[in-house]
N, C-alpha and C positions, 0 to 999 in steps of 0.2 A: 525258146529264150534261154540266152546265155546264163549260167550259174556264176559268173565272174563279170558283172557289169563295170565294177571301177578298175579292175585290171583290164578289160576291153576297152575302155575309153581311155585310160593313160597310155596304153601300149597304141592306139590309134594315133593319139596326140603325138607321141614320142616319133613314132615312124612316119608320120606327115610332114615332119619339120622341113624336109627339102623342098617342100609343094607350098610352103606358108610364106608368104609376104609380110614381115612385120611393118606395122605404121611407124612412122616418124617418131612419134610419141613413146612408141615402145622402144625403138632403137634408142632415144635420147636418155629414158630410164635406164637401160641396160649401161649404157656408158657412164652415165651418174654413178652406179652401183660399181663398176670397175675403178673409177676414181677413187671413190670411197675407199675400196677393197684396198688399192696399193697403198693410200695415205695412211690408212690405220695399219697395215702391215709394215711398211717401211718404218713409221713411227714407232713400231713395236720390237725394233731391232736388238733392244738391249733388255727386254723383260726377261724374267728368269725363265718361264714357261717356253718362251722361242728359243732360249739359249739351250735348254735342257731338251727338249723335244728335237730341235737342230740337231745336237751332238749326238743323240743317240741314232737318229733315223740315219745320218749320213756316216756312221760307224758300221753300218750294216754291208757298206761298201757296193751296193747295188749301182749299176750305170746304166744311163739311158739319157734320152733326149729331152726330160722335163728339168727345168732350171729351177732350182731351189734361190730363194731370196738370199742373197748374201751366202751363197754357198756355190757347191759344185754341182752340176748336172747329175741327175738321178732317175731311177725309174718313176713313172708316172705316180704310183701309189704312194713312195716315200715323199716326193716334191708335195703331193696332194695334202699329207700328213703335216709336213712342217709349215706350208705356206698357210693352210687351213688355220692352225693353230696360232701362227703370227697375227692372222686378220682378227683373231677375236681376244688378243692379249689385252689390248686397251680397253675393251667393252665399249668401243666407240664405233663400232661397225653397225650398218643399217638395220633394220629390223621391220618384218612384216608382221603388224599387230593382229592381222586376222588370224595367224597360224602361232601368235607370240614366239616365233622364230627367228634366229639370224640366219637367212637363207643364202645371202651372198657370200659369206665367209667360207663354208664347203663349197658352195656351186662353184663360184670362181677358182678357187684352188682346184677343184676338179678338171674342170674347164680348161685352165692354163695349163695344167700338167699333161693332160691328155693331148691337148691340142698342139702344143710345143713338141711333144714327141711324134706327132703325126704331121707336121708341117703345117698345119691348118690354117686358113687363111683368117683374118680377124672377121669377115662377113658369117663365117661358117661358126666360129667359137662365140660370137654374138646371138645367133640361133640356138645353139647348143644351151648357151647361159640361160636365156628366156624360157627355152621349153623345162629345163632343170628347177627354175624358181616356180614356173606356173605349177608344174607337178608337186613341190615340196609345199607351196602354199595350200593346194587343196588335201594335201594329206591331213595338214593341221587346220584347216578351215571348218567353219560350223561349229567351232567349240571344243573341237577335239584336242587341239594344242593348247588350250586353255585347260582342259580337263587334266591333260598328263601334268601340265605344271602344279596346278592343285594339289596332284596326288606325288608331289616331288619328283617326277621323272622330267627332265628337261627337254622341251619340245626341240630345240635345235639340233640334239643330236638324234633325234628320231626323223623329223622332218627333213633336216640337211641330207640325210643319208639318202633319201629317195630322190631328192634334187640333183645330188651329185651323180647318182647311178643314172638319172635320165639324161644328164649333160653329157656324160661319157658315153653312153648309149647312141646317141646321136653322132658323135664324132667318130665312134667306131662302126657306125652305119649298120649296127643291127637289125636283123629281121624281125618280124613280129613274135616269132616263138623266142628268140633271143633277148627281146624286151622284157618278156613276160618272166623269164628266167631270171634275168637281172635285177627286175623288180621285185621276185622272191627271195633272192639271194640277199638283197638289201634290206628287206623285212625281218630277217631273221638275225640279222648284225645290229639293228638301230637300237641305241641307248644311250644313257646318261642321266644323271641324279642332281636335283637341285640342291641336293645337300653339299654337294662340291661347290656351290657358290662362294667367291670369296677365297678361292684355293687356283692353284695350277691346273686342276683338271676340268674348271669350266671352259677356257680356250682349248683345252685338249678335246673338249666334245666336238667342238667344229671341226679341227684337224681330222679325228677319227671317223667323224661324218663322212668328210671327203675321201680318207682312204677307202673306207668301207664302199662307199658309191663306187669309185673306180675299180676296187677289186670286183664288185658285184658285176660289173660290165664285162670286165676283163675274163671273167671265168665265165659268163655265159658267151662271150664269144668264143670260147675255147671248148665248149660243148656241155658245160655245167646246166645241171637241170634243178628245177627248185619248185616249191608249191607255187600254184598260181591263184591262190585264193586268199591271201594274207592280207590285203588291203580291202576286203570285202566287209560290209557292215557286221555280218554276224561271224566273222573267221579271224583267226590269226591275231594280228596286232591288237585290234580293239578289244577282244575278248579275253586276252592275256593281261592287257594293262589297265582297263575299266572293268573289273570283275563284276560291280553290280549293274553293269549292263545300261547304266543311266548315260552314257556317252558312247557313240561310234564314229567311224569313220563315214562322213557325208557320202552320198552319192557325188559321183564326179561329173561335171559338165564341163564343156569348153565350148562356149556360145562365142559366136563371131563378136567381136569387139570386145569381150569380157576379159578383161588382162589384169589379174593380180598386180603385177609387178607395177602397176600404174597407182596401186595403193601402198606402196612402200613407204616406209619412214626412216629419214636419215636422221642420224644424231647431231645436234649442235653442242651436246656435252658428253665429257668422257666417263660417263656412269652408266648406269642402270636405266633403261628407257623409263620404268615406272617412277624414276625420281625428277623426270624432266619437267613435268608440269608444277611441281613444287619450288625447282630452279625459277621457271619463268616468274612463278608469283612473288618469290624472292626478290627477283631483280626489279619488277615494278615497285616493290616497297624501298628499295635501296636510297633512292634520292631522298624519300621521306625520313629515313633515319640518321644519316650521316654518322655523327659521333654520339648519337644519343644511346643511352644504355638499354638493353633489352633485358627484361623480366623473365618473359615466357613466350614461347611460340606455339601456337596450336594447329596443326594441319589436318585437314580434311582429304583422306585419299581412298582410292580403290582398295578394297581388301588384300588384294593381291601385292600390293606396294607395302604391306605391313609383313605379309608372309615372305615375300622375296627380297624385297629391299628394307627391311625393318631393322638390321643390326643398330643397336643403340648404342653401343659402346666399342667401334672398331677399332682393332688394334694393327691392323695393316693396311698398307694402300689398297690392296685387293677388296679388303673386307669394307674399307670407305667407298668402294664403287657401289655396294649394295647397302648403305647406310643413308637413308633419306635424311636422317638428322644431320649427318656429316655435310651432304650436299647443301642442305638447307642452310647450314652454317656457313659453308664456303659464300655462298651467292649473297648471304645477308652481310659477310663480311667485306664484300666488293670483289672476290676472286671470279674469274670468267667458269671456272670448272673445266678446265682445259685437263689435258693429260698431265702436264706439270703439276696440279694440284693434288695429285694422288700420289705424293711421296712421302716418306716417314717423317721427314722434317715437318713438312706442313701440317700432315696428320696431327701430329704431337704439340702443336701451338697452343699455348695456354689459353689463349683467347678462343681459339676455337674448341678445344675441349670443355670450357665452360660452356660454350654456347650449345654444344651438343646435348648438354643435361637438361637444357632448357626448351628441348623440343619434345613435345607431345603428339604423336600421331594417333588420330580416330580412323579407324576402318570405316567407310562409308559405302555399304553396299550398292547405294543408288547411283554412287557417282562413277562415270568413266574412267578406265585406267588410263586415258591420256588427259583428264583435269585433276584439279586440285584448287584446294581453297584455303588460303594462309590469314591468320590472326596474329598479330604481333602486338603485345603488352610491352609497352615502355616503363621504365622505373618511375618516369614522372606520371604515370597514369592513363597515357594516350594509348588509345587502340588504332591500328592501322591493319588494313583489311585488303586482300587481293584474291581475286577470282581468276583461275586461268580455265577456261571451257576446254581449250585446246591447244595443247603444246606444240611450239615451234618446230617444223620437221616434219609434221604429219601431213597427209592429203587434207587440203583446205587450209593449212597454214604452212606451206611447205617452204623448204629451203631452195633457195636459187642459184643458178651456177656460181654466182658472184660469191653467196655463202659457200658454196663448196670449194671453190677455189681459195677462199681464206683459210679455210678448214685444212685442205691438203697442204699448202704451203706452210702453214703452221707446224703441221706434223712432219713435212718432208725436209724442209730446208735445213732444220739442226743437223740432217743427216746426209743430205746430197749438196749442201751449200747451192752454189751457182746453177747445177745442175736440176734445181726443183722446178723452176717454170716451165724449161723444155720439154721435162718429163711429163707435167700436168697438160701441157698441150696435145703430146702424142697421145695420153689416155684419153683426153676429151673426144679427141677427132676419131681416134683407133679404126681406121679403115684401110691401111697398107701393111703388110707384113713387115714392113721395116720399121713400124712405131713401136712393136714390141721388142724389137732387136735393140730398139734406142734406150727404151726403158731399162732392159738389162745390162746393157753396156754401161748405164749411168751407174747401176748399182754396183757392177763389178769395178769401175773406177774408184767409187767410193770406199769400197773395200782394199783397195790397192794402197790407197792414198792413208787409210788408218793404219795398215801393217808397215807402210813406212815412217809414219810418224812414230811408232812403237819401236822400231828399229833403230831409230836416230834419238 
């Protein structure tokens, strides 16, 4: 019996990609991930982390065939770093709740970077992305991703590294031994700390995971060797990170018809996913509140919402994304909790600051991470209550293509103008090599127009 069952199962799944026909529902989900990825990345063009990581990455002067969003072409690892960071800057990207990780950010960054450098076809990139997503989801599944976050380790930095490595391995057509080495090289690089939430380092985790994954696959392709047992239950990653042995990486299985990508969650709001059921609850109560004054807001949430999104006095827009109190205040005040709501001016609005102080979070262990209940006490003594058993965007209460189009256009139109709608259509269908070319051409045209405006 093999001493590396997880590595063997993962390697077989990765090397078997070429012989696998993806169901239409899986392809549809992958395309929705792609549309969401480009939307949140383009919308983050002017974010500080995107600007700084882009500037440093492109200063390295590495040339290659991978396109940096709003930048020059670069080598795949550099492009993956910059684009992966951009995809997570707004904290508006999709989330796989089973692993508590933002998998699309690093996985599409790695897939597009390597795929563009190799002139891969869209069908091959979709296959690679799905393969990477499934690997990352299983690394963090079974409670491992949650255990990481509970111990202040950011699951996106860990799971995303394996997802990116798997996707890159598919496109590089690595053999069984090479894939095993790529996974080993990914394991020894995986990193990220939740203490960085609310700073530029959080989106950097996604970009670094993409870079690490691409690098791991490239090294393996060049003959690099690594330990092959680091994703086993009793070895390597789990033992190092969960030292009390209370949680391990689950046994990996890839049963026919079992697709983790179909359990993915898309965000309707530009904040930490744990705030979303609270926002839904607040939006339900808004019509009853109108202009009536609020005395207190009591919210029951999963304990992790308090741990990771419990900033009670946010001082920056990034901290606001991890402040359930601020997100509740926004929604109770009639804001849609879009990317534009996380600005310094809005954060320091006197009415919102006052409302933040009236919010009390109660950690409720029996509550699901996707649920919340809210009680609003008005100054006239009225009590208003709302429960959200499953937040919008989750499987069971999913966003539809119409919702995704609205989200994409809202993020992209301020940047691309009239090109936003055609870009959406190219990404939604994503079936011909020219589709990606058209998207990058629209980005290049936007950059050229911006420079011309500055010049004049």
